[in-house]
C-alpha positions, -999 to +999 in steps of 0.1 A: +421+651-278+452+632-267+475+662-264+467+684-233+480+719-228+493+727-193+496+764-201+467+774-179+481+755-150+516+770-154+503+806-158+481+801-127+509+788-106+531+816-116+504+842-115+511+854-150+483+868-171+479+856-207+484+892-220+517+894-201+529+861-216+519+873-251+537+906-247+568+892-231+571+863-256+563+885-286+534+864-298+498+871-306+473+872-277+450+849-297+478+823-299+481+823-261+443+823-257+439+792-280+467+773-262+453+783-228+418+771-236+432+740-255+416+751-288+448+753-308+451+729-337+488+732-337+518+753-326+549+762-345+584+756-331+590+793-332+560+800-309+569+771-287+605+783-283+593+818-274+569+805-248+595+782-233+621+809-232+598+834-216+585+808-190+619+791-185+604+757-191+606+727-215+581+718-242+572+687-221+561+710-193+537+727-216+522+696-232+512+662-221+501+631-241+470+614-228+459+585-251+422+580-258+408+549-242+399+534-275+435+540-288+450+518-260+462+485-273+440+455-263+470+432-259+502+442-241+533+438-262+532+411-288+566+398-296 
């Protein structure tokens, strides 16, 4: 999957439990669990805003785009 969640890394660095994040952000524990384990199929802007507000971070801190090798262009820029 080309989108990687960094939630587990962030929570580990800050020593925050998934249940604490869910409670403080006002979101379901299952939502945090699926993002933590990178099983989520998507996330709403509402949930993203709540997580970013609670963790005082930006969406780019939570997610990272890693292209699949087969998706990489074979030729550099063609003009």
